[in-house]
C-alpha positions in Angstrom: -27.0 3.9 68.7 -30.0 5.8 69.9 -31.9 8.2 67.7 -30.6 11.1 69.8 -27.1 10.1 69.1 -27.8 9.9 65.3 -26.8 12.8 63.1 -27.6 11.5 59.6 -28.4 8.4 57.6 -26.7 8.2 54.1 -26.7 5.7 51.3 -23.5 4.0 50.2 -21.4 4.5 47.1 -21.0 1.5 44.8 -17.4 1.1 46.1 -18.5 1.2 49.7 -21.1 -1.5 48.9 -18.4 -3.7 47.5 -16.0 -3.2 50.4 -18.9 -3.9 52.9 -19.6 -7.1 51.1 -16.0 -8.3 51.1 -15.5 -7.4 54.7 -18.6 -9.2 55.9 -18.1 -12.2 53.7 -14.5 -12.8 54.5 -14.8 -13.1 58.3 -12.4 -16.1 58.6 -9.3 -14.4 57.3 -7.6 -11.0 57.4 -9.7 -8.0 56.5 -7.5 -6.8 53.6 -9.4 -3.5 53.5 -8.0 -2.4 56.8 -5.6 0.4 55.9 -2.8 1.7 58.0 -0.7 4.9 57.6 2.3 5.7 59.7 3.4 9.3 60.0 6.8 10.6 61.2 6.5 13.5 63.6 9.7 15.5 64.0 10.0 18.3 66.5 8.7 19.2 69.9 5.3 17.5 70.4 2.4 18.1 72.8 0.6 14.8 72.8 -2.6 16.2 74.4 -2.7 18.9 71.8 -2.3 16.3 69.0 -5.1 14.2 70.4 -7.4 17.3 70.6 -6.6 18.0 66.9 -7.5 14.4 66.0 -10.8 14.7 67.9 -11.5 18.0 66.1 -10.7 16.4 62.8 -13.2 13.6 63.3 -15.9 16.0 64.5 -15.3 18.2 61.4 -16.0 15.4 58.9 -19.3 13.6 59.6 -18.5 10.6 57.4 -15.5 9.8 59.6 -18.2 9.0 62.3 -20.0 6.5 60.0 -21.0 2.9 60.9 -22.5 0.6 58.3 -25.8 -1.2 59.0 -28.8 -2.7 57.2 -32.3 -1.3 57.4 -35.3 -3.7 57.6 -35.4 -4.1 53.8 -31.8 -5.4 53.8 -30.5 -2.3 52.2 -27.1 -1.1 53.7 -26.9 2.5 55.0 -24.2 4.5 56.7 -25.4 5.9 60.0 -23.5 9.0 61.2 -23.1 9.4 65.0 -23.2 12.8 66.5 -20.2 12.0 68.8 -17.7 9.2 68.9 -14.9 8.2 71.2 -11.9 7.9 69.0 -9.6 5.2 70.3 -6.2 6.6 71.2 -3.1 4.9 72.6 0.3 6.1 73.6 3.5 4.1 73.9 6.9 5.3 75.1 9.9 3.4 73.6 12.6 5.8 74.5 14.1 3.4 77.0 14.8 0.8 74.3 17.9 0.7 72.0 17.1 2.1 68.6 16.9 -1.3 66.9 14.7 -2.7 69.6 12.5 0.4 69.4 12.0 0.0 65.7 11.1 -3.7 66.2 8.6 -2.8 68.8 7.1 -0.1 66.6 6.6 -2.7 63.9 5.0 -5.1 66.3 2.6 -2.5 67.7 1.6 -1.4 64.2 1.0 -5.0 63.1 -1.1 -5.7 66.2 -3.3 -2.7 65.5 -3.7 -3.6 61.8 -4.7 -7.1 62.6 -7.5 -6.0 65.0 -10.7 -6.2 62.9 -13.2 -3.4 62.8 -16.9 -4.0 63.4 -18.2 -2.0 60.5 -21.5 -1.4 62.3 -19.8 0.4 65.2 -18.2 3.8 64.6 -15.6 5.1 64.5 -13.8 3.0 62.0 -10.5 4.6 62.7 -8.0 4.6 65.7 -4.7 6.2 66.5 -1.5 5.2 68.4 1.2 7.6 69.2 4.6 6.1 69.7 7.5 8.1 71.3 10.9 7.1 70.0 12.9 10.1 71.3 12.2 13.5 72.8 11.5 15.0 69.4 10.8 11.9 67.3 7.4 10.2 67.3 5.3 8.0 65.0 1.6 8.4 64.7 -0.1 5.2 63.6 -3.5 5.7 61.9 -5.5 2.6 61.3 -8.8 2.9 59.4 -11.1 0.9 57.2 -10.9 1.6 53.5 -14.7 2.0 53.4 -14.2 5.5 55.0 -11.4 7.0 53.0 -9.5 6.8 49.7 -5.8 7.5 49.1 -6.5 11.1 47.9 -8.1 11.9 51.2 -5.1 11.0 53.3 -2.9 14.1 52.5 -6.0 16.3 52.9 -6.5 14.9 56.4 -2.8 15.3 57.3 -2.9 18.9 56.1 -6.0 19.6 58.2 -4.6 17.8 61.2 -1.5 19.9 61.1 -3.6 23.1 61.0 -5.8 21.9 63.9 -2.7 21.1 65.9 -1.4 24.7 65.3 -4.8 26.2 66.2 -5.2 24.0 69.3 -8.2 22.3 67.8 -9.9 25.4 66.6 -11.7 24.3 63.4 -12.4 27.9 62.3 -8.8 28.0 61.2 -9.9 25.8 58.3 -12.2 26.5 55.3 -15.7 25.1 55.3 -16.0 21.4 54.7 -17.3 20.1 51.3 -19.4 17.3 52.9 -19.2 13.7 51.5 -23.0 13.6 51.4 -22.8 16.0 48.4 -20.9 13.4 46.5 -23.5 10.7 47.4 -26.2 13.1 46.2 -24.3 13.7 43.0 -24.0 10.0 42.4 -27.8 9.6 42.7 -28.3 12.2 40.0 -26.1 10.5 37.4 -27.6 9.0 34.2 -27.4 5.3 35.0 -29.0 4.1 31.7 -26.4 6.1 29.8 -23.6 4.7 31.9 -24.9 1.1 31.4 -25.1 1.6 27.6 -21.5 2.9 27.6 -20.1 0.0 29.5 -22.2 -2.5 27.5 -20.6 -1.1 24.4 -17.1 -1.0 25.9 -17.3 -4.7 26.8 -19.2 -5.9 23.8 -17.8 -9.0 22.1 -15.7 -9.9 25.1 -15.6 -13.7 25.1 -13.9 -14.6 28.3 -12.7 -13.1 31.6 -8.9 -12.7 32.3 -8.2 -14.9 35.3 -4.8 -16.1 36.5 -6.2 -18.2 39.3 -9.3 -20.4 39.7 -12.4 -18.6 40.9 -13.0 -19.6 44.6 -15.7 -17.6 46.4 -14.8 -19.3 49.7 -11.1 -18.3 49.6 -10.4 -16.5 53.0 -8.9 -13.1 53.0 -5.1 -12.9 53.2 -2.7 -10.0 53.5 -0.4 -10.2 50.5 3.3 -10.3 50.2 5.0 -7.5 48.4 7.7 -6.9 45.8 8.9 -3.4 45.2 11.0 -1.8 42.6 12.0 1.7 41.6 13.1 2.7 38.1 16.2 4.9 38.3 15.8 8.6 37.6 17.1 8.4 34.0 14.8 5.6 33.0 11.9 7.3 34.7 12.6 10.6 33.0 12.9 8.8 29.6 9.6 7.1 30.1 7.9 10.3 31.1 9.4 12.1 28.1 8.3 9.3 25.7 4.7 9.6 27.1 4.7 13.4 26.9 6.0 13.5 23.3 3.3 11.1 22.2 0.5 12.8 24.1 -0.3 9.9 26.4 -0.4 9.6 30.2 1.9 7.5 32.3 -1.1 5.8 33.7 -2.2 4.7 30.2 1.3 3.4 29.5 1.3 1.3 32.6 -2.2 0.0 31.8 -1.2 -1.0 28.3 2.0 -2.6 29.6 0.1 -4.6 32.2 -2.3 -5.7 29.5 0.6 -7.0 27.5 2.0 -8.9 30.5 -1.4 -10.5 31.0 -1.7 -11.4 27.4 1.6 -13.2 27.4 0.7 -15.0 30.6 -2.8 -16.2 29.5 -2.3 -16.4 25.7 -5.3 -14.2 25.2 -5.3 -11.2 22.8 -8.3 -9.5 24.5 -7.6 -9.0 28.2 -9.3 -7.3 31.1 -8.1 -6.1 34.5 -9.4 -3.8 37.2 -8.2 -0.2 37.6 -8.9 2.2 40.4 -10.3 5.5 39.2 -10.3 8.7 41.3 -14.1 9.4 41.0 -13.4 13.1 41.6 -15.5 14.5 38.8 -14.6 18.2 38.3 -18.3 19.0 37.7 -18.8 18.5 41.5 -17.8 21.8 43.2 -15.1 21.3 45.9 -14.5 17.7 45.0 -10.7 18.1 45.1 -10.8 18.9 48.8 -13.5 16.3 49.8 -12.6 13.7 52.4 -14.2 10.3 51.9 -14.2 7.2 49.6 -14.8 8.5 46.0 -12.7 6.0 44.1 -14.2 3.2 42.1 -12.9 0.0 40.5 -13.6 -0.4 36.8 -12.5 -2.8 34.1 -9.8 -1.9 31.6 -9.9 -3.8 28.3 -6.8 -4.1 26.2 -6.8 -5.5 22.7 -3.4 -7.0 21.7 -2.4 -7.2 18.1 1.1 -8.4 17.3 1.1 -6.3 14.1 0.6 -3.0 15.9 3.0 -0.9 17.9 2.9 -0.5 21.7 2.2 3.2 21.2 -0.9 2.3 19.2 -2.0 0.0 22.1 -1.4 2.8 24.6 -3.4 5.3 22.5 -6.3 2.9 22.2 -6.3 2.3 26.0 -6.2 6.0 26.7 -9.0 6.8 24.2 -11.3 4.0 25.5 -10.8 5.2 29.1 -11.4 8.8 28.1 -14.7 7.9 26.6 -15.7 6.1 29.8 -14.6 8.8 32.2 -18.1 10.2 32.6 -19.4 6.7 33.4 -16.7 5.8 36.0 -19.4 6.1 38.8 -21.2 2.9 37.8 -20.5 0.1 40.3 -18.3 -2.9 39.3 -21.0 -5.4 40.3 -23.4 -3.8 37.7 -20.7 -3.6 35.0 -20.0 -7.3 35.4 -23.7 -8.1 35.2 -23.8 -6.2 31.9 -20.9 -8.2 30.6 -22.5 -11.5 31.6 -19.3 -13.4 32.2 -19.1 -13.4 36.0 -15.9 -12.0 37.5 -14.1 -10.3 34.7 -10.6 -10.2 36.2 -8.5 -11.1 39.2 -5.7 -8.6 38.8 -5.9 -4.8 39.5 -3.8 -1.7 38.8 -3.6 1.2 41.1 -1.9 4.5 40.0 -1.3 6.6 43.1 -0.9 10.3 42.3 -1.8 12.0 45.6 -1.5 15.7 46.6 1.2 15.3 49.3 2.8 18.6 50.4 6.6 18.9 50.3 7.8 18.4 53.9 8.7 21.5 55.8 8.4 22.9 59.3 5.1 24.4 60.3 5.4 28.1 61.2 3.4 27.9 64.4 4.4 24.7 66.1 7.7 23.7 64.4 6.3 20.2 64.1 6.8 18.4 60.8 4.5 15.6 59.8 5.5 13.4 56.9 4.2 10.0 55.7 6.5 7.0 56.6 5.5 5.3 53.3 7.5 2.2 53.9 5.4 1.3 56.9 2.0 1.7 55.3 -0.3 -1.2 54.9 -3.1 -1.5 52.3 -4.2 -4.2 50.0 -7.1 -5.5 47.8 -8.7 -8.9 47.7 -7.3 -9.7 44.2 -4.6 -12.3 43.9 -2.3 -9.8 42.1 -2.4 -6.0 42.5 0.1 -3.6 40.8 0.6 -0.3 42.5 2.5 2.5 40.7 3.4 5.9 42.0 5.0 8.6 39.9 8.0 10.7 41.0 11.6 11.3 40.2 11.8 7.5 40.4 8.8 5.5 39.3 7.8 3.3 42.2 6.3 -0.1 41.4 4.9 -2.5 43.9 3.4 -5.9 43.2 1.2 -7.4 45.9 0.6 -11.1 45.6 -1.2 -13.9 47.5 1.6 -16.3 48.4 -0.9 -19.2 48.6 -1.5 -18.7 44.8 1.8 -17.5 43.5 5.3 -18.1 44.7 7.8 -15.3 44.9 9.6 -16.3 41.7 6.4 -16.2 39.7 5.4 -12.8 41.1 8.9 -11.5 40.3 8.4 -12.8 36.8 5.3 -10.6 36.3 7.2 -7.5 37.6 10.2 -8.2 35.5 8.1 -8.5 32.3 6.4 -5.3 33.1 9.7 -3.4 33.6 11.0 -4.8 30.3 7.9 -3.6 28.5 8.3 -0.1 30.0 12.0 -0.1 28.9 11.1 -1.2 25.4 8.5 1.6 25.2 11.4 4.1 25.4 13.9 2.5 23.1 11.6 1.0 20.5 8.3 2.8 20.0 7.2 0.2 17.5 7.5 -2.8 19.8 4.3 -4.9 19.9 
């Protein structure tokens, strides 16, 4: 990239630094941090107009034009290109029988997802438009996680729909809150205070919580998945139990996962990773900011057979509340402070994103909704629990099948669901 083609040079967030490390280090296997979203498009569609909206979207957000490189000192930076060519492909499957078209759609999506990004060469996103019928399409958006977090995706879809309606006129949207403001905010945070808070939170921890041997040379591998939904009655009962006791559903899930880990390892002091939103309300406009603001932080759970599950949930929530102002500190530094190497090899992700209720757009009549069953995302951890609230609590366990067989993975999920059920019927369960 020439200097004339360069718009900006920015630092990386701690999470971006971690993702850059994993993606560069694990060149032999799959890049598990390639993320794919598939959107269902229902209604009359003008493909050229949609492509123009995509280009306007990428031009609107400078950080979507980022590549990741090292300066002479070895420090990574993100370089923002003034202009990028956004890869765009179109496929027409209308001549195929429905079942064959669905199979071909899955093959196309898998092929796109498997194609690695060169993180030094922007843009780190590409699109494929697949026509299934005259008024039925799928838009496949493949990105690298280093650009975007889950909260950003509904924001992008909302903006893309508006840009489609306005034929690419970005003045139809409010002014962008640029991602560089978040990076500037990060640089202003009190790092010594954050380090002191995490040192205290992890004080006395004697050992990490690892379900598998540490193997830095283990290649990346896309995980297998097991999904489960609690029925509406059980979900409502669990939400009501949490509400009556003044705790969040996220804290309940974290305490329950801690209990599962304790029973699996025999430890009464366990740690796992949790994704935090990183959208501090002190930063103006942060709720509408597009970019990677999340962070991965340790959650510590003390397990005492003599205390109720409710007490454990309350302790988890209280500890995380005290640390909220320090969630910006990078995991690498937190683990250095603990002095035990990798603290965990399981992670919990609580997905509570601002998706709009589907409905027809007034201008175009085009409806864009996420086809959640086709999405692809992962972490490098051997086990990752993903939970999403709703009328039915959605649970997904991602597992590396070279480390766990399906029966073992099912056992983890079964134990988790039993703990959640017991939380409702027996508030004094330990």
